MDAnalysis code that builds the backbone (N, CA, C; Angstrom):
import MDAnalysis as mda
import numpy as np

u = mda.Universe.empty(570, n_residues=190, atom_resindex=np.repeat(np.arange(190), 3), trajectory=True)
u.add_TopologyAttr("name", ["N", "CA", "C"] * 190)
u.add_TopologyAttr("resid", np.arange(1, 191))
u.add_TopologyAttr("resname", ["UNK", "UNK", "UNK", "UNK", "UNK", "UNK", "UNK", "UNK", "UNK", "UNK", "UNK", "UNK", "UNK", "UNK", "UNK", "UNK", "UNK", "UNK", "UNK", "UNK", "UNK", "UNK", "UNK", "UNK", "UNK", "UNK", "UNK", "UNK", "UNK", "UNK", "UNK", "UNK", "UNK", "UNK", "UNK", "UNK", "UNK", "UNK", "UNK", "UNK", "UNK", "UNK", "UNK", "UNK", "UNK", "UNK", "UNK", "UNK", "UNK", "UNK", "UNK", "UNK", "UNK", "UNK", "UNK", "UNK", "UNK", "UNK", "UNK", "UNK", "UNK", "UNK", "UNK", "UNK", "UNK", "UNK", "UNK", "UNK", "UNK", "UNK", "UNK", "UNK", "UNK", "UNK", "UNK", "UNK", "UNK", "UNK", "UNK", "UNK", "UNK", "UNK", "UNK", "UNK", "UNK", "UNK", "UNK", "UNK", "UNK", "UNK", "UNK", "UNK", "UNK", "UNK", "UNK", "UNK", "UNK", "UNK", "UNK", "UNK", "UNK", "UNK", "UNK", "UNK", "UNK", "UNK", "UNK", "UNK", "UNK", "UNK", "UNK", "UNK", "UNK", "UNK", "UNK", "UNK", "UNK", "UNK", "UNK", "UNK", "UNK", "UNK", "UNK", "UNK", "UNK", "UNK", "UNK", "UNK", "UNK", "UNK", "UNK", "UNK", "UNK", "UNK", "UNK", "UNK", "UNK", "UNK", "UNK", "UNK", "UNK", "UNK", "UNK", "UNK", "UNK", "UNK", "UNK", "UNK", "UNK", "UNK", "UNK", "UNK", "UNK", "UNK", "UNK", "UNK", "UNK", "UNK", "UNK", "UNK", "UNK", "UNK", "UNK", "UNK", "UNK", "UNK", "UNK", "UNK", "UNK", "UNK", "UNK", "UNK", "UNK", "UNK", "UNK", "UNK", "UNK", "UNK", "UNK", "UNK", "UNK", "UNK", "UNK", "UNK", "UNK", "UNK", "UNK", "UNK", "UNK", "UNK"])
u.atoms.positions = np.array([
    [182.823, -74.380, -67.266],
    [181.539, -74.383, -66.596],
    [180.633, -75.477, -67.137],
    [180.584, -75.645, -68.445],
    [179.659, -76.616, -69.037],
    [179.898, -78.018, -68.514],
    [181.128, -78.324, -68.127],
    [181.419, -79.660, -67.613],
    [180.799, -79.897, -66.242],
    [180.414, -78.832, -65.546],
    [179.844, -78.976, -64.213],
    [178.319, -79.018, -64.215],
    [177.692, -78.750, -65.362],
    [176.239, -78.809, -65.445],
    [175.765, -80.235, -65.195],
    [174.566, -80.384, -64.710],
    [174.071, -81.741, -64.441],
    [173.868, -82.534, -65.723],
    [173.671, -81.869, -66.848],
    [173.621, -82.521, -68.160],
    [174.670, -81.847, -69.029],
    [175.764, -82.534, -69.273],
    [176.871, -81.929, -70.018],
    [176.500, -81.643, -71.463],
    [175.753, -82.552, -72.063],
    [175.365, -82.369, -73.463],
    [173.842, -82.419, -73.584],
    [173.377, -81.956, -74.728],
    [171.939, -82.031, -74.987],
    [171.483, -83.486, -74.975],
    [172.273, -84.370, -75.537],
    [171.911, -85.786, -75.557],
    [171.770, -86.337, -74.137],
    [172.649, -85.909, -73.230],
    [172.553, -86.349, -71.828],
    [171.196, -85.974, -71.232],
    [170.744, -84.747, -71.515],
    [169.450, -84.303, -70.996],
    [168.323, -85.123, -71.607],
    [168.356, -85.326, -72.916],
    [167.303, -86.087, -73.590],
    [167.261, -87.533, -73.082],
    [168.421, -88.088, -72.778],
    [168.468, -89.467, -72.267],
    [167.895, -89.541, -70.850],
    [168.195, -88.546, -70.025],
    [167.735, -88.556, -68.638],
    [166.263, -88.157, -68.504],
    [165.782, -87.343, -69.425],
    [164.405, -86.826, -69.376],
    [163.718, -87.093, -70.707],
    [163.261, -88.297, -70.954],
    [162.649, -88.626, -72.246],
    [161.457, -87.735, -72.610],
    [160.794, -87.157, -71.626],
    [159.641, -86.298, -71.917],
    [160.026, -85.081, -72.743],
    [161.261, -84.626, -72.631],
    [161.677, -83.446, -73.384],
    [161.590, -83.701, -74.889],
    [161.822, -84.918, -75.320],
    [161.742, -85.245, -76.752],
    [160.320, -85.063, -77.284],
    [159.331, -85.281, -76.434],
    [157.940, -85.087, -76.851],
    [157.569, -83.609, -76.894],
    [158.337, -82.780, -76.208],
    [158.029, -81.362, -76.113],
    [158.789, -80.502, -77.114],
    [159.732, -81.112, -77.823],
    [160.574, -80.347, -78.734],
    [160.677, -81.037, -80.088],
    [160.836, -80.249, -81.129],
    [161.062, -80.777, -82.469],
    [162.549, -81.060, -82.668],
    [163.388, -80.235, -82.064],
    [164.843, -80.373, -82.220],
    [165.315, -81.738, -81.738],
    [166.279, -82.268, -82.442],
    [166.894, -83.529, -82.047],
    [168.106, -83.245, -81.180],
    [168.371, -84.111, -80.221],
    [169.530, -83.884, -79.360],
    [170.828, -84.050, -80.139],
    [171.847, -83.413, -79.624],
    [173.167, -83.538, -80.223],
    [174.195, -83.686, -79.104],
    [175.429, -83.802, -79.498],
    [176.521, -83.883, -78.525],
    [177.017, -82.506, -78.125],
    [176.326, -81.465, -78.569],
    [176.692, -80.102, -78.185],
    [176.585, -79.956, -76.671],
    [177.485, -79.179, -76.071],
    [177.295, -78.857, -74.651],
    [175.916, -78.221, -74.452],
    [175.314, -78.458, -73.324],
    [173.934, -78.021, -73.067],
    [173.717, -76.534, -73.291],
    [174.602, -75.705, -72.784],
    [174.435, -74.256, -72.929],
    [174.524, -73.855, -74.399],
    [175.473, -74.414, -75.105],
    [175.627, -74.135, -76.541],
    [174.387, -74.585, -77.307],
    [173.863, -75.769, -76.978],
    [172.654, -76.283, -77.620],
    [171.475, -75.347, -77.373],
    [171.358, -74.861, -76.147],
    [170.264, -73.960, -75.796],
    [170.351, -72.669, -76.613],
    [171.547, -72.134, -76.735],
    [171.717, -70.905, -77.539],
    [171.483, -71.174, -79.021],
    [171.813, -72.373, -79.490],
    [171.521, -72.745, -80.878],
    [170.011, -72.788, -81.093],
    [169.293, -73.335, -80.130],
    [167.829, -73.343, -80.214],
    [167.281, -71.921, -80.282],
    [167.815, -71.046, -79.442],
    [167.351, -69.661, -79.405],
    [167.548, -68.981, -80.757],
    [168.622, -69.315, -81.427],
    [168.914, -68.716, -82.733],
    [168.245, -69.463, -83.883],
    [167.562, -70.556, -83.577],
    [166.988, -71.417, -84.606],
    [165.597, -71.014, -85.045],
    [164.997, -71.914, -85.800],
    [163.681, -71.697, -86.395],
    [162.559, -71.609, -85.359],
    [162.696, -72.323, -84.256],
    [161.679, -72.316, -83.195],
    [162.376, -71.917, -81.881],
    [162.617, -70.622, -81.702],
    [163.381, -70.191, -80.522],
    [162.699, -70.516, -79.192],
    [161.392, -70.727, -79.214],
    [160.683, -71.088, -77.976],
    [161.175, -72.413, -77.404],
    [161.764, -73.251, -78.240],
    [162.288, -74.522, -77.728],
    [163.425, -74.308, -76.737],
    [164.088, -73.159, -76.791],
    [165.128, -72.850, -75.809],
    [164.516, -72.706, -74.412],
    [163.283, -72.204, -74.341],
    [162.561, -72.119, -73.063],
    [162.313, -73.535, -72.534],
    [161.824, -74.399, -73.395],
    [161.543, -75.781, -72.993],
    [162.826, -76.476, -72.541],
    [163.904, -76.286, -73.284],
    [165.171, -76.909, -72.917],
    [165.634, -76.422, -71.543],
    [165.533, -75.122, -71.292],
    [165.904, -74.588, -69.972],
    [165.051, -75.194, -68.861],
    [163.769, -75.360, -69.128],
    [162.860, -75.904, -68.115],
    [163.293, -77.293, -67.661],
    [163.850, -78.073, -68.575],
    [164.324, -79.408, -68.227],
    [165.781, -79.407, -67.770],
    [166.575, -78.462, -68.246],
    [167.987, -78.395, -67.893],
    [168.187, -78.072, -66.420],
    [167.354, -77.187, -65.910],
    [167.481, -76.765, -64.518],
    [166.954, -77.833, -63.563],
    [167.567, -77.952, -62.391],
    [166.945, -78.796, -61.358],
    [165.535, -78.269, -61.091],
    [164.611, -79.129, -60.698],
    [163.196, -78.744, -60.634],
    [162.924, -77.513, -59.788],
    [163.477, -77.444, -58.586],
    [163.211, -76.278, -57.736],
    [163.762, -75.010, -58.385],
    [164.949, -75.098, -58.979],
    [165.526, -73.946, -59.678],
    [164.684, -73.578, -60.894],
    [164.136, -74.576, -61.579],
    [163.279, -74.307, -62.738],
    [162.014, -73.565, -62.317],
    [161.453, -73.950, -61.197],
    [160.261, -73.267, -60.683],
    [160.615, -71.821, -60.344],
    [161.779, -71.620, -59.727],
    [162.202, -70.259, -59.396],
    [162.423, -69.436, -60.665],
    [163.080, -70.036, -61.650],
    [163.323, -69.360, -62.927],
    [161.991, -68.932, -63.561],
    [161.034, -69.836, -63.583],
    [159.718, -69.518, -64.154],
    [159.053, -68.395, -63.370],
    [159.160, -68.455, -62.051],
    [158.627, -67.384, -61.210],
    [159.253, -66.056, -61.601],
    [160.561, -66.041, -61.762],
    [161.253, -64.804, -62.117],
    [160.851, -64.322, -63.507],
    [160.701, -65.232, -64.448],
    [160.251, -64.850, -65.789],
    [158.891, -64.174, -65.717],
    [157.953, -64.823, -65.041],
    [156.601, -64.261, -64.959],
    [156.566, -62.969, -64.144],
    [157.489, -62.831, -63.202],
    [157.553, -61.601, -62.414],
    [157.924, -60.397, -63.269],
    [158.528, -60.637, -64.415],
    [158.843, -59.554, -65.347],
    [157.636, -59.192, -66.227],
    [156.563, -59.945, -66.089],
    [155.367, -59.725, -66.911],
    [154.159, -59.328, -66.068],
    [154.390, -58.745, -64.919],
    [153.298, -58.513, -63.968],
    [152.134, -57.725, -64.560],
    [152.415, -56.790, -65.451],
    [151.323, -56.010, -66.059],
    [150.422, -56.872, -66.941],
    [150.915, -58.032, -67.348],
    [150.155, -58.902, -68.247],
    [149.432, -60.026, -67.507],
    [149.579, -60.054, -66.188],
    [148.988, -61.127, -65.378],
    [147.837, -60.587, -64.543],
    [146.885, -61.463, -64.228],
    [145.753, -61.035, -63.408],
    [146.059, -61.252, -61.925],
    [145.132, -60.864, -61.082],
    [145.348, -60.950, -59.636],
    [145.522, -62.400, -59.169],
    [144.824, -63.323, -59.802],
    [144.989, -64.737, -59.441],
    [146.415, -65.216, -59.703],
    [146.984, -64.795, -60.831],
    [148.376, -65.157, -61.124],
    [149.325, -64.525, -60.110],
    [149.044, -63.293, -59.712],
    [149.893, -62.629, -58.716],
    [149.865, -63.399, -57.390],
    [148.688, -63.871, -57.009],
    [148.569, -64.659, -55.771],
    [149.341, -65.970, -55.887],
    [149.225, -66.626, -57.036],
    [149.949, -67.883, -57.232],
    [151.457, -67.657, -57.242],
    [151.900, -66.573, -57.858],
    [153.336, -66.267, -57.852],
    [153.839, -66.022, -56.429],
    [153.026, -65.379, -55.608],
    [153.411, -65.174, -54.204],
    [153.534, -66.518, -53.485],
    [152.603, -67.432, -53.752],
    [152.687, -68.775, -53.160],
    [153.955, -69.498, -53.608],
    [154.237, -69.422, -54.895],
    [155.430, -70.076, -55.432],
    [156.683, -69.463, -54.819],
    [156.703, -68.152, -54.688],
    [157.853, -67.482, -54.068],
    [158.076, -68.005, -52.653],
    [157.002, -68.076, -51.883],
    [157.112, -68.571, -50.510],
    [157.573, -70.020, -50.483],
    [157.059, -70.833, -51.396],
    [157.454, -72.242, -51.441],
    [158.932, -72.387, -51.784],
    [159.412, -71.626, -52.768],
    [160.826, -71.719, -53.141],
    [161.704, -71.266, -51.985],
    [161.266, -70.224, -51.273],
    [162.037, -69.707, -50.142],
    [162.083, -70.700, -48.980],
    [160.988, -71.414, -48.761],
    [160.891, -72.362, -47.649],
    [160.171, -73.631, -48.104],
    [160.812, -74.451, -48.931],
    [160.122, -75.618, -49.496],
    [159.731, -76.674, -48.464],
    [160.384, -76.666, -47.324],
    [160.072, -77.678, -46.308],
    [158.966, -77.240, -45.356],
    [158.479, -76.024, -45.520],
    [157.414, -75.538, -44.653],
    [156.118, -76.270, -44.988],
    [155.504, -76.925, -43.995],
    [154.240, -77.613, -44.274],
    [153.147, -76.644, -44.707],
    [153.196, -75.414, -44.214],
    [152.204, -74.414, -44.581],
    [152.296, -74.100, -46.069],
    [153.512, -73.799, -46.552],
    [153.680, -73.461, -47.967],
    [153.413, -74.670, -48.857],
    [153.870, -75.837, -48.407],
    [153.640, -77.047, -49.194],
    [152.167, -77.341, -49.371],
    [151.390, -77.161, -48.311],
    [149.948, -77.417, -48.391],
    [149.274, -76.418, -49.316],
    [149.668, -75.142, -49.221],
    [149.069, -74.126, -50.094],
    [149.392, -74.389, -51.561],
    [150.655, -74.716, -51.836],
    [151.059, -74.989, -53.218],
    [150.356, -76.246, -53.718],
    [150.251, -77.257, -52.881],
    [149.553, -78.480, -53.277],
    [148.099, -78.203, -53.625],
    [147.452, -77.363, -52.823],
    [146.054, -77.002, -53.082],
    [145.944, -76.229, -54.398],
    [146.848, -75.279, -54.624],
    [146.829, -74.500, -55.874],
    [147.126, -75.397, -57.067],
    [148.035, -76.340, -56.888],
    [148.421, -77.231, -57.985],
    [147.310, -78.208, -58.352],
    [146.388, -78.438, -57.437],
    [145.295, -79.364, -57.716],
    [144.240, -78.762, -58.636],
    [144.304, -77.448, -58.849],
    [143.362, -76.790, -59.761],
    [143.887, -76.929, -61.189],
    [142.993, -76.913, -62.178],
    [143.448, -77.011, -63.571],
    [144.349, -75.823, -63.931],
    [145.467, -76.080, -64.588],
    [146.365, -74.980, -64.953],
    [145.844, -74.230, -66.177],
    [145.220, -73.092, -65.930],
    [144.630, -72.333, -67.031],
    [145.312, -70.990, -67.251],
    [146.285, -70.645, -66.426],
    [147.006, -69.381, -66.569],
    [148.502, -69.659, -66.424],
    [149.339, -68.693, -66.808],
    [150.785, -68.917, -66.694],
    [151.232, -69.308, -65.283],
    [150.798, -68.571, -64.274],
    [151.235, -68.868, -62.905],
    [150.645, -70.174, -62.386],
    [149.484, -70.559, -62.871],
    [148.896, -71.843, -62.454],
    [149.793, -72.998, -62.900],
    [150.403, -72.873, -64.069],
    [151.346, -73.902, -64.515],
    [152.562, -73.963, -63.596],
    [153.021, -72.807, -63.146],
    [154.194, -72.771, -62.269],
    [153.838, -73.363, -60.906],
    [152.652, -73.053, -60.415],
    [152.198, -73.653, -59.153],
    [152.089, -75.167, -59.297],
    [151.628, -75.624, -60.446],
    [151.562, -77.057, -60.708],
    [152.954, -77.678, -60.633],
    [153.937, -77.021, -61.245],
    [155.313, -77.530, -61.202],
    [155.829, -77.575, -59.772],
    [155.531, -76.541, -58.995],
    [155.951, -76.524, -57.587],
    [155.263, -77.646, -56.817],
    [153.978, -77.827, -57.057],
    [153.244, -78.897, -56.386],
    [153.737, -80.263, -56.792],
    [154.102, -80.382, -58.054],
    [154.625, -81.652, -58.562],
    [155.925, -81.994, -57.865],
    [156.766, -80.983, -57.704],
    [158.068, -81.188, -57.067],
    [157.953, -81.223, -55.546],
    [156.903, -80.633, -55.035],
    [156.759, -80.411, -53.601],
    [156.682, -81.658, -52.746],
    [155.895, -81.567, -51.730],
    [155.896, -82.583, -50.683],
    [155.212, -83.894, -51.054],
    [154.767, -84.015, -52.270],
    [154.172, -85.276, -52.690],
    [152.668, -85.299, -52.614],
    [152.063, -84.476, -51.765],
    [150.607, -84.536, -51.635],
    [149.908, -84.060, -52.898],
    [150.518, -83.123, -53.601],
    [149.885, -82.639, -54.834],
    [149.857, -83.722, -55.892],
    [150.877, -84.542, -55.937],
    [150.934, -85.551, -56.972],
    [149.915, -86.653, -56.761],
    [149.313, -86.686, -55.582],
    [148.298, -87.704, -55.322],
    [146.912, -87.255, -55.760],
    [146.771, -85.972, -56.067],
    [145.472, -85.466, -56.504],
    [145.113, -86.105, -57.838],
    [143.864, -86.547, -58.017],
    [143.469, -87.219, -59.253],
    [143.737, -86.389, -60.503],
    [143.543, -85.067, -60.412],
    [143.750, -84.220, -61.592],
    [145.204, -84.208, -62.030],
    [146.122, -84.531, -61.120],
    [147.545, -84.461, -61.443],
    [148.134, -85.795, -61.854],
    [147.424, -86.856, -61.644],
    [148.009, -88.174, -61.853],
    [148.455, -88.431, -63.282],
    [147.803, -87.830, -64.247],
    [148.161, -88.073, -65.637],
    [149.017, -86.956, -66.221],
    [149.384, -85.987, -65.392],
    [150.149, -84.862, -65.911],
    [151.620, -85.215, -66.071],
    [152.295, -84.530, -66.995],
    [153.694, -84.764, -67.273],
    [154.608, -84.171, -66.202],
    [155.895, -84.336, -66.354],
    [156.855, -83.877, -65.348],
    [156.856, -82.358, -65.168],
    [157.497, -81.936, -64.078],
    [157.546, -80.519, -63.739],
    [158.151, -79.680, -64.860],
    [159.122, -80.194, -65.575],
    [159.726, -79.443, -66.679],
    [158.703, -79.002, -67.704],
    [157.749, -79.857, -67.984],
    [156.699, -79.511, -68.950],
    [155.803, -78.407, -68.393],
    [155.476, -78.465, -67.111],
    [154.644, -77.433, -66.503],
    [155.386, -76.098, -66.456],
    [156.667, -76.130, -66.137],
    [157.468, -74.905, -66.133],
    [157.494, -74.306, -67.530],
    [157.783, -75.131, -68.524],
    [157.818, -74.663, -69.903],
    [156.474, -74.068, -70.312],
    [155.393, -74.756, -69.995],
    [154.054, -74.273, -70.354],
    [153.758, -72.933, -69.699],
    [154.133, -72.776, -68.447],
    [153.884, -71.518, -67.747],
    [154.651, -70.351, -68.344],
    [155.938, -70.569, -68.609],
    [156.751, -69.491, -69.181],
    [156.265, -69.160, -70.591],
    [155.986, -70.175, -71.380],
    [155.513, -69.931, -72.749],
    [154.130, -69.274, -72.764],
    [153.273, -69.636, -71.820],
    [151.957, -68.998, -71.734],
    [152.102, -67.524, -71.369],
    [153.037, -67.217, -70.488],
    [153.306, -65.818, -70.161],
    [153.882, -65.081, -71.358],
    [154.811, -65.719, -72.034],
    [155.445, -65.123, -73.206],
    [154.425, -64.834, -74.309],
    [153.424, -65.680, -74.431],
    [152.389, -65.483, -75.451],
    [151.601, -64.193, -75.229],
    [151.644, -63.657, -74.031],
    [150.931, -62.418, -73.729],
    [151.739, -61.171, -74.086],
    [153.008, -61.351, -74.382],
    [153.892, -60.234, -74.722],
    [153.593, -59.796, -76.152],
    [153.617, -58.490, -76.387],
    [153.389, -57.963, -77.732],
    [154.383, -58.591, -78.701],
    [153.913, -58.922, -79.870],
    [154.730, -59.605, -80.876],
    [156.041, -58.876, -81.148],
    [156.006, -57.578, -81.194],
    [157.202, -56.796, -81.486],
    [158.280, -56.973, -80.401],
    [157.867, -57.263, -79.168],
    [158.800, -57.416, -78.048],
    [159.107, -58.867, -77.702],
    [158.389, -59.782, -78.306],
    [158.431, -61.174, -77.863],
    [159.832, -61.794, -77.928],
    [160.564, -61.608, -79.025],
    [161.866, -62.264, -79.129],
    [162.856, -61.703, -78.112],
    [162.820, -60.418, -77.862],
    [163.762, -59.859, -76.884],
    [163.434, -60.363, -75.475],
    [162.159, -60.499, -75.154],
    [161.762, -61.038, -73.848],
    [162.148, -62.516, -73.766],
    [161.873, -63.269, -74.820],
    [162.241, -64.682, -74.867],
    [163.749, -64.837, -74.674],
    [164.532, -64.021, -75.355],
    [165.994, -64.089, -75.226],
    [166.443, -63.794, -73.803],
    [165.828, -62.791, -73.188],
    [166.178, -62.461, -71.804],
    [165.837, -63.617, -70.867],
    [164.685, -64.263, -71.086],
    [164.304, -65.404, -70.253],
    [165.299, -66.549, -70.405],
    [165.697, -66.829, -71.636],
    [166.642, -67.926, -71.881],
    [167.995, -67.605, -71.238],
    [168.464, -66.393, -71.413],
    [169.750, -66.024, -70.803],
    [169.677, -66.108, -69.281],
    [168.535, -65.737, -68.709],
    [168.348, -65.875, -67.268],
    [168.398, -67.352, -66.870],
    [167.778, -68.215, -67.677],
    [167.815, -69.657, -67.402],
    [169.220, -70.219, -67.504],
    [169.959, -69.793, -68.502],
    [171.347, -70.252, -68.667],
    [172.195, -69.803, -67.484],
    [172.034, -68.551, -67.099],
    [172.793, -68.038, -65.959],
    [172.454, -68.826, -64.691],
    [171.185, -69.127, -64.483],
    [170.785, -69.899, -63.307],
    [171.342, -71.315, -63.380],
    [171.355, -71.929, -64.565],
    [171.926, -73.274, -64.714],
    [173.406, -73.268, -64.346],
    [174.120, -72.236, -64.775],
    [175.547, -72.134, -64.444],
    [175.750, -71.899, -62.951],
    [174.895, -71.066, -62.353],
    [174.979, -70.811, -60.916],
    [174.680, -72.079, -60.122],
    [173.660, -72.817, -60.538],
    [173.316, -74.082, -59.869],
    [174.463, -75.088, -59.983],
    [175.108, -75.126, -61.143],
    [176.245, -76.038, -61.325],
    [177.374, -75.689, -60.367],
    [177.659, -74.397, -60.219],
    [178.686, -73.974, -59.272],
    [178.309, -74.315, -57.839],
    [177.054, -74.083, -57.498],
    [176.586, -74.367, -56.129],
    [176.685, -75.855, -55.826],
    [176.243, -76.679, -56.771],
    [176.299, -78.125, -56.554],
    [177.729, -78.621, -56.502],
    [178.599, -78.013, -57.282],
    [180.015, -78.379, -57.251],
    [180.621, -78.017, -55.905],
    [180.276, -76.836, -55.375],
    [180.784, -76.410, -54.075],
    [180.234, -77.301, -52.963],
    [178.962, -77.692, -53.083],
    [178.357, -78.581, -52.080],
    [179.024, -79.951, -52.076],
    [179.469, -80.391, -53.243],
    [180.104, -81.724, -53.364],
    [181.509, -81.726, -52.778],
    [182.121, -80.557, -52.721],
    [183.516, -80.472, -52.206],
    [183.557, -80.209, -50.763],
])
């Protein structure tokens, strides 16, 4: 399976996405991506596994993964985050819809101050392009950084006693999605 991922090794990901190096302390290695991600999870800064997943996944899949992560934290989110998650859900389901694209672009143009706002920003960044033209977004980093920020901001709301188990579940969900995406892309190529 690891051979079918879009980034076979951690170094491949770091080479293709230089921004990830600014977001992580860990240095890339020749480890297969999934193995590297699990090493991060078991390491000194397990949150870096979240960041690695955010960049490992294709952008639309990363936005969906972040949506799913935050959907497991609904009791910790406010009504504004719930509305943004609904927008992101609709956008992922129908990314070519001008209606959803416009709504996500409008949401992404607001400053990302909550977990779901970061995810909406990532969707807008990846979306139809209109969000990226907004002045507030012009200096922002790639979607992977917004996805990582959103998931980590949600994770920060989890009680300390539960945080590592939730973080581990999020990372495993990201790994599973990366493997599923690799299979889907392989099937599409054949």
